[in-house]
N, C-alpha and C positions, 0 to 999 in steps of 0.2 A: 454349440455351447452345451457342455455336459456338466452336471453338478453331482457332488458326492458328499456324504456326511461323515465327519470324523470326530472322534472324541479327544484327539490330541490338539492342544492349543496351537493355532496357526497365527503368528504375529502379523502376517501380511493381511489378514482379514480384520484386524483390530480397527475400529472406527475411531478416528481422532475426535475427542470431545471438546477441543479448544484450539485456539490459534488460527492462522490464516487458512489452514486446510481442514477446518472443522467440518465433520460430516463425511470426510473421505477416508478410505481405508489406507493403511500404511503401504500396502502393495501398490495402490494407485499413485500415492505421493512419491514413492520411490522411482517411478517411471519418469516423473517430470521434475523432481527437485530432491535428489538424494542428499544434497548438502543440508537441507532442512532437517532430515532425520538424524544426521550426524550431530547437528547442533542440539536437537532435542535430547539425544542420548548423552551428550557431554556437558550440558548446562548444569548450573548449580542446582542441588536437589530442590525440586518444586515443593511448595508449601501445601497445595491443595491435593486431595486424594485423587482427583481426576488427572492432575498433572503428573503425579507419581505413576499412575497406571499407564499414561501415554509414554512416559520416559522408559518404563520397564518394557513395554511392547516394542519401542524403537530399538532398545538395546538387544532384545531377543532377536529381532529381525536382522540387525546388522551382524550380531555374533554368529548367526546361522550361516554366514557366508554371502548373504544377499547384498551386503553393503561393501564387499571387498575389503573387509577389515574387522577386527574384533574390538569392541568398545567396553566389554565387561558386562556385568549383570547376569542373572541366572535365568532370564526369560520368563519369570513368573510375574503375572500381572495381578496385583492384590485387589481383591474385591470385584473382579470383572466377571460377571456371569457368562459372558460370551465365550470364556475359556473352556467351559464344560462341553459345549456342543456348537460347532460352527459349520456353515455351509460354504464350501470352497468351489468356486466356478473356474473352469479351465477352458480357454479358447482353443479350438482346434486349428492347428497350423499344418499345412501340407508338409510331407516328409522332405527334408532337405531345404525347406524354405526358411529364410531369415526374416525375423520381424523387421518391420519398417523402422528406420531410425527416427528419433525425435526430431522435429523441425528445429533448425538452428535459428537463433535470433538474427535480425538484420544487422548488417555491418554498422549501421547507425541506429543503435537501440534507443527507445524512447526514454524519457526522463526517469520513470520508475525503475526500469531495468538498470540504467546507469547507477542509480542510487543503491539498488540491491547488490550490485557487484562489489561494492566496497564493504566487505564483510568485517564484522567485529569478532575477535577471537573468542571472548567469553562474555556472556550476558551479565549485566550488573543486577543487584538485588535492591538497591536504594538509589534515590535521586541525589547523587553526589555532585560536587562541583565539576568533576570530570565528565559526568553524564550530561550536565547542563551545557558544558562547552561543546560536546559532540553534537548535541541537539541544535545549538546555535550556529554551528559551522556553515560556511557558504556551500551551496550546491555546486555540482559540476555545471559549467555553463550550458551543456547540452540539456540539462534538466529545467532550464529557465525558458519560459515562454514570453512572447511580446505581443501586445495588442494595441490598437489605436484607441486612445482616450478621447481625442477630438481631432478634427481635420481643419485645414485651411479653407478659405472661401471658395477657392477653385477645386477643392477636393484632391489636390495633387500632393499635398503634404499632410502628415499626420503626427500627432504627439504620441510617441511610443512609451508605454509603461510596461514594466516587467511583472510577471506573476508565476506561480507554480501551481501545478495541477494537484488535486487532492490525493491522487494515487502516489505522487512523488512524496508528499508529506507522510503518507502511510508507510511508504518504503523506508523513509528516514527513521520512523519509529521502530519498524521491524529490525532495521540494521543496528540501531543503538541499544535498544532495550529488549529486543526479541518480540515475536508475535504474541507471546503470553504475558509480556510485561506492560501491556497497555490495553485499554478498552474504552469504548465510547457509547454514549446513549443520547437519544434525541427526543425533544418535546416540541410538538408543533404549537406555536403560540398564536398564529393567525394565518388564515387562508381565505382570502376574499378577492372578489373581482369588482373593479370600479371603472368608470369612464374617465378618460383623460383627453386633453386636447393635444394633438400631435401636429407639429409643423412639417409639411411635406416639402419636397425638393423645389416645387414651384412657389413656395412661400405661403400657400394656403394652409389653413388649419382644418383638421378633421378629428372627429371624435373616434376614440379607439378604446375598446374594452381591454383592460390590463389585469392580469392576475398577480396578486402580491402574496407571497408566502414568507412567513417569518418563523424561524426554527431556532431553538436553543440546543447547543451541544454541550454535554458534560464529558470532558476528556480526562481520563485517569491514567497517569503514568507512574508506575512503581508505587502505587498507593496514594499519590498526590493528585487531587482533582482540581480542575479549573474549568470554568464555563464561559461561553460567549454566544452571541446571537448573530445569525446570518440571514440574509434575505435573497429572494430570487423570484423569477416569474413561473417557476415550477418547483416541485418537491426536490428534484435532483440538484438543481443549482442552489437552492436554499440550504440543503443538507451539506453540500460541499463547502459553501461559504462559511457556515457555522463551524464545521470541522476545522477548516484552515484557520479561522479566527481564534478558536480555542487553542490550537497548536502554537499560534504566535505568542500566546501568554507563557508558553514554556521556552520561547526563544526561537522556535522553528520558523525559518524564513522571515524573521523579523527584520533582518538587514535589508530586505528588498524594499521596504518602505523608504529607505534612505537613498536608494539609487536615483541618479539624475534622470529627469525626463528629457527625451531627445526628439527633435523633429527629424523625420526621415521621409523619403519618397513613398508615395502611397498609390495603390491601384484601386480607384473607386469602383470600377466595373466588377472586380472580384472581391472587393473589400478586404484587401490584405496589404501588409507592409512589404515594400520592395527591398528593404534593408534590415539587417539585424544589428542593433546597436552593440557597441563594444562595452563590456563590463570594466569598471575601474579595477585596478590591481587589488584593492582591499576586498573586493567582492568575489575573488577567485579563491578556490581551496588552496591551502598551503601545500607545497610539494612534499611528498613523503621523504623522510630522511633515510 
């Protein structure tokens, strides 16, 4: 690895100050998600100074030929001190050797990947009725998870309830309003441990120490903020619960609360459902025309 200092601005070394790739250089992002850079370069003019800097750097990078296409822009990044002097690192690659290709996603991508693949051509700037409709739209069935809410006495049947992962919700926000169109903040309201009585499989009760975390999430989408509180047995689960509950107030995954609960076969040894319930027709995305 060798490093050289240059006085010419290199957009590949620009560190993104916002969005889902905050803290990463444009060159690094281009290797894993060039579509994000194209979106950043083509989106409606950002209002913040940092947003304008990021857009100008993305345009400069793409117009230099790195993005296989010209998007406009003169490559100047306003107010960015890094443009005066940057350190550029180059990895040594044996002569004739080809860089390793990026790993391809599995044939059955997870819910967040499925949601991100449904790209929105142009990001909105306000919370219009069309944006609200896009936020409320049903998810691809592959993005829906199922878990046992309760089991029968013999543990062979379980009441299945649907849910979505927090990453799937975040992917929906990225797709509809763009990574720069939303942000969240959290406040820990309570974090305590207490003893509770737990009924064991043999019917006996035992005392167990349980941690209870309560977190408030303030979710802002295109300037509109809504809050809700989530709970969990650790910080991660409480943060995820609060985030999803706040998103529900914008309509994201709200329809899931209306899905029917279904009894299915259950494997008590591995604590997993043996069947995947079928979604009703109204809970499936409308086919594209």
